[in-house]
C-alpha positions in Angstrom: 88.6 97.5 98.4 85.8 97.3 100.8 84.6 94.0 99.2 88.2 92.7 99.6 88.3 93.4 103.3 84.8 91.7 103.9 85.9 88.8 101.8 89.1 88.7 103.5 87.3 88.4 107.0 84.2 86.5 105.9 84.4 82.9 107.3 82.9 81.3 103.9 85.8 82.7 102.1 88.3 79.9 101.3 92.1 80.4 101.4 92.4 80.0 97.7 90.1 83.2 97.2 91.8 85.3 99.8 95.4 84.3 98.4 94.1 85.0 94.9 92.8 88.6 96.1 96.1 89.2 97.6 97.9 88.2 94.6 95.7 90.7 92.6 96.7 93.6 94.7 100.2 92.7 94.7 100.2 92.8 91.0 98.0 96.0 90.7 100.6 97.5 92.8 103.7 96.3 91.2 102.3 97.6 87.5 101.7 101.0 88.9 105.4 102.0 88.7 104.8 104.1 91.8 107.2 103.7 94.6 106.3 102.9 98.1 108.2 105.9 99.3 106.1 108.3 96.9 102.6 106.8 98.4 104.1 107.2 101.7 105.0 111.0 100.8 101.6 111.4 99.1 99.7 110.1 102.3 101.9 112.5 104.7 101.1 115.4 102.4 97.2 114.4 102.2 97.1 114.2 105.9 98.8 117.5 106.6 96.4 119.3 104.1 93.4 117.8 105.2 94.3 118.3 109.0 93.9 122.0 108.3 90.0 121.5 107.7 89.1 118.5 109.6 90.0 116.4 112.6 90.6 112.8 110.9 91.6 109.3 112.5 95.2 109.1 110.9 95.6 105.7 112.3 92.6 104.3 110.2 93.5 106.2 107.0 94.2 104.2 103.8 95.6 105.4 100.6 96.0 103.1 97.5 96.3 103.2 93.7 94.4 101.3 91.5 95.2 100.5 88.1 92.3 99.6 85.3 93.9 99.0 82.1 94.9 102.5 81.0 93.9 104.6 83.9 95.1 105.2 87.4 92.7 106.0 90.5 93.9 107.3 94.0 91.3 105.7 96.5 91.6 107.4 100.0 89.5 106.1 102.8 89.9 109.0 105.5 87.8 108.8 108.6 86.6 112.2 109.6 86.0 112.8 113.4 84.7 116.4 113.0 85.1 119.6 110.9 87.1 122.6 112.1 84.9 125.7 111.8 87.8 128.2 111.8 90.5 128.0 109.3 
Protein backbone atom coordinates (compact mmCIF):
# COMPACT_ATOMS: atom_id res chain seq x y z
CA UNK A 1 0.00 0.00 0.00
CA UNK A 2 2.80 2.42 0.86
CA UNK A 3 4.41 1.47 -2.43
CA UNK A 4 1.18 2.41 -4.21
CA UNK A 5 0.99 5.80 -2.48
CA UNK A 6 4.62 6.62 -3.19
CA UNK A 7 4.15 5.67 -6.83
CA UNK A 8 0.96 7.71 -7.00
CA UNK A 9 2.72 10.91 -5.95
CA UNK A 10 6.04 10.23 -7.66
CA UNK A 11 6.64 12.57 -10.61
CA UNK A 12 8.39 9.78 -12.58
CA UNK A 13 5.31 7.56 -12.53
CA UNK A 14 3.35 7.55 -15.77
CA UNK A 15 -0.42 7.90 -15.82
CA UNK A 16 -0.55 4.40 -17.30
CA UNK A 17 1.16 2.97 -14.21
CA UNK A 18 -1.15 4.89 -11.87
CA UNK A 19 -4.24 3.69 -13.77
CA UNK A 20 -2.98 0.10 -13.70
CA UNK A 21 -2.43 0.25 -9.93
CA UNK A 22 -5.87 1.78 -9.34
CA UNK A 23 -7.48 -0.93 -11.45
CA UNK A 24 -5.58 -3.59 -9.50
CA UNK A 25 -6.93 -2.19 -6.22
CA UNK A 26 -10.48 -2.07 -7.59
CA UNK A 27 -10.24 -5.68 -8.74
CA UNK A 28 -8.90 -6.79 -5.35
CA UNK A 29 -11.81 -5.04 -3.65
CA UNK A 30 -14.36 -6.54 -6.05
CA UNK A 31 -13.03 -10.07 -5.53
CA UNK A 32 -13.03 -9.80 -1.76
CA UNK A 33 -16.84 -10.17 -1.51
CA UNK A 34 -16.80 -7.72 1.38
CA UNK A 35 -19.29 -4.88 1.14
CA UNK A 36 -18.25 -1.26 1.73
CA UNK A 37 -20.78 -1.19 4.58
CA UNK A 38 -18.97 -4.05 6.31
CA UNK A 39 -15.61 -2.28 5.88
CA UNK A 40 -17.14 0.89 7.38
CA UNK A 41 -18.57 -1.04 10.34
CA UNK A 42 -15.25 -2.80 10.89
CA UNK A 43 -13.42 0.53 10.82
CA UNK A 44 -15.84 2.05 13.34
CA UNK A 45 -15.44 -0.93 15.68
CA UNK A 46 -11.65 -0.80 15.42
CA UNK A 47 -11.68 2.91 16.28
CA UNK A 48 -13.93 2.33 19.29
CA UNK A 49 -11.78 -0.47 20.73
CA UNK A 50 -8.38 1.09 20.03
CA UNK A 51 -9.42 4.45 21.51
CA UNK A 52 -9.87 2.69 24.86
CA UNK A 53 -6.09 2.21 24.99
CA UNK A 54 -4.60 4.88 22.72
CA UNK A 55 -5.17 8.39 21.45
CA UNK A 56 -5.26 7.91 17.67
CA UNK A 57 -5.54 10.17 14.62
CA UNK A 58 -8.94 9.02 13.34
CA UNK A 59 -8.79 11.26 10.25
CA UNK A 60 -5.60 9.53 9.02
CA UNK A 61 -6.71 5.97 9.81
CA UNK A 62 -6.73 3.61 6.81
CA UNK A 63 -8.33 0.14 6.78
CA UNK A 64 -8.11 -2.15 3.74
CA UNK A 65 -8.67 -5.79 2.93
CA UNK A 66 -6.22 -7.39 0.52
CA UNK A 67 -6.63 -10.72 -1.26
CA UNK A 68 -3.70 -12.89 -2.21
CA UNK A 69 -4.88 -16.03 -4.03
CA UNK A 70 -6.61 -18.00 -1.25
CA UNK A 71 -5.95 -15.69 1.71
CA UNK A 72 -7.34 -12.34 2.80
CA UNK A 73 -5.45 -9.85 4.99
CA UNK A 74 -6.73 -6.91 6.98
CA UNK A 75 -4.29 -4.02 6.63
CA UNK A 76 -4.76 -1.19 9.12
CA UNK A 77 -2.61 1.93 9.29
CA UNK A 78 -3.49 3.65 12.56
CA UNK A 79 -1.44 6.72 13.55
CA UNK A 80 -1.01 6.68 17.35
CA UNK A 81 -0.64 10.03 19.09
CA UNK A 82 -0.13 8.64 22.59
CA UNK A 83 -0.87 5.71 24.87
CA UNK A 84 -3.40 5.98 27.65
CA UNK A 85 -1.82 5.04 30.97
CA UNK A 86 -5.05 4.19 32.82
CA UNK A 87 -7.87 2.02 31.58
